[in-house]
C-alpha positions as CSV (number, residue, x, y, z in Angstrom):
1,M,-1.7,-109.2,12.7
2,F,-4.4,-109.6,15.2
3,Q,-5.7,-112.4,17.4
4,L,-9.3,-113.6,17.8
5,D,-10.9,-114.4,21.1
6,V,-13.2,-117.4,20.9
7,K,-14.6,-116.6,24.3
8,N,-15.7,-113.1,23.2
9,R,-19.4,-112.5,22.8
10,K,-18.8,-110.9,19.5
11,S,-18.9,-113.2,16.5
12,I,-15.6,-114.1,14.7
13,Y,-16.8,-112.1,11.7
14,E,-17.4,-109.0,13.9
15,Q,-14.0,-109.4,15.5
16,V,-12.3,-109.5,12.1
17,I,-14.1,-106.3,11.1
18,D,-13.3,-104.5,14.3
19,S,-9.6,-105.6,14.2
20,F,-9.1,-104.3,10.7
21,K,-10.9,-101.1,11.5
22,E,-8.6,-100.6,14.5
23,E,-5.5,-101.3,12.4
24,I,-6.7,-98.9,9.7
25,V,-7.8,-96.1,12.0
26,S,-4.6,-96.3,14.1
27,G,-2.4,-96.2,11.0
28,V,-1.0,-99.7,11.3
29,L,-2.5,-100.4,7.8
30,A,-1.9,-97.4,5.5
31,P,-4.1,-96.2,2.7
32,G,-3.3,-98.2,-0.4
33,E,-1.7,-101.0,1.5
34,K,-2.6,-104.5,0.4
35,M,-4.6,-106.5,2.9
36,P,-4.0,-110.3,3.3
37,S,-5.7,-112.5,0.9
38,V,-8.9,-114.3,2.1
39,R,-7.1,-117.6,1.9
40,D,-4.0,-116.4,3.7
41,L,-5.9,-114.7,6.5
42,S,-8.3,-117.7,7.0
43,K,-5.2,-120.0,7.3
44,Q,-3.5,-117.6,9.7
45,L,-6.5,-117.2,11.9
46,T,-7.7,-120.7,11.4
47,I,-11.2,-119.7,10.4
48,N,-13.4,-120.4,7.5
49,P,-12.6,-118.4,4.3
50,N,-16.3,-117.5,4.0
51,T,-16.0,-115.7,7.3
52,V,-13.1,-113.6,6.1
53,Q,-14.8,-113.0,2.8
54,K,-18.0,-111.8,4.6
55,A,-15.9,-109.4,6.8
56,Y,-14.0,-108.1,3.7
57,R,-17.4,-107.4,2.0
58,E,-18.6,-105.5,5.0
59,L,-15.4,-103.5,5.3
60,E,-15.7,-102.7,1.6
61,R,-19.4,-101.7,1.9
62,E,-18.4,-99.3,4.7
63,G,-15.6,-97.9,2.6
64,Y,-12.6,-99.1,4.6
65,C,-11.2,-101.1,1.7
66,Y,-11.6,-101.8,-2.0
67,T,-11.0,-104.7,-4.2
68,V,-9.1,-104.7,-7.5
69,S,-10.0,-107.8,-9.5
70,G,-7.0,-110.1,-9.8
71,L,-4.8,-107.9,-7.5
72,G,-6.5,-108.2,-4.1
73,T,-8.0,-106.0,-1.4
74,F,-6.5,-102.7,-0.4
75,V,-7.0,-100.1,2.4
76,A,-9.1,-97.2,1.3
77,K,-8.2,-93.5,1.8
78,P,-10.1,-91.9,4.8
79,E,-12.1,-89.7,2.4
80,Q,-13.5,-92.8,0.7
81,I,-15.1,-94.0,3.9
82,T,-18.9,-93.7,3.9
83,R,-20.2,-91.5,6.7
84,D,-22.3,-93.6,9.1
85,D,-24.3,-91.2,11.3
86,E,-25.6,-94.1,13.5
87,K,-22.0,-95.3,14.1
88,I,-20.9,-91.7,14.8
89,G,-23.7,-91.3,17.4
90,E,-22.5,-94.6,19.1
91,L,-18.9,-93.3,19.2
92,K,-20.0,-90.0,20.6
93,T,-21.9,-91.8,23.3
94,E,-18.9,-94.0,24.1
95,L,-16.7,-90.8,24.2
96,A,-19.1,-89.2,26.7
97,R,-19.0,-92.3,28.8
98,L,-15.2,-92.3,28.8
99,I,-15.0,-88.6,29.7
100,Q,-17.4,-89.2,32.6
101,E,-15.2,-92.1,33.8
102,L,-12.1,-89.9,33.5
103,R,-13.9,-87.2,35.6
104,Y,-14.8,-89.8,38.2
105,Q,-11.1,-90.6,38.4
106,N,-10.5,-86.9,39.2
107,V,-8.9,-86.1,35.9
108,S,-9.4,-82.4,35.3
109,P,-11.2,-81.0,32.3
110,D,-7.9,-79.4,31.1
111,E,-6.1,-82.8,31.3
112,I,-9.0,-84.3,29.2
113,R,-8.8,-81.5,26.6
114,D,-5.0,-81.9,26.4
115,A,-5.4,-85.7,25.9
116,V,-7.9,-85.1,23.1
117,D,-5.7,-82.4,21.5
118,V,-2.8,-84.9,21.4
119,V,-4.9,-87.5,19.7
120,L,-6.4,-84.9,17.2
121,T,-3.1,-83.3,16.3
122,N,-0.7,-86.2,16.4
123,R,-2.9,-89.2,15.9
124,G,-1.0,-90.6,18.8
125,E,-1.7,-91.9,22.3
126,P,-2.1,-89.4,25.1
127,K,0.1,-89.7,28.2
């Protein structure tokens, strides 16, 4: 599981959301996999259960997970995620910034394309 950084400017609630998104997007948590219960996660991270519940509600609202009454919360399939054009715009801006930084580090456009192709085809980390 993930760790929280109390010195981070992001709230604990946002860190929980971001950590789950990272684990879901990277494939650490697979579609259909059961997420920790609110009680278990709050004990593990030593945070208030209401904070975990709020994060789970937001993840569910965004389509990253779903709750089955009496069974728990599960990771949603990618096609169930609600498209968020604002978030997509932010991610594209961040991608452009990263590409500019790579160019500044003298990484060729071909190397950048190859790295993107690796991620798109294998869902892995480029070398």
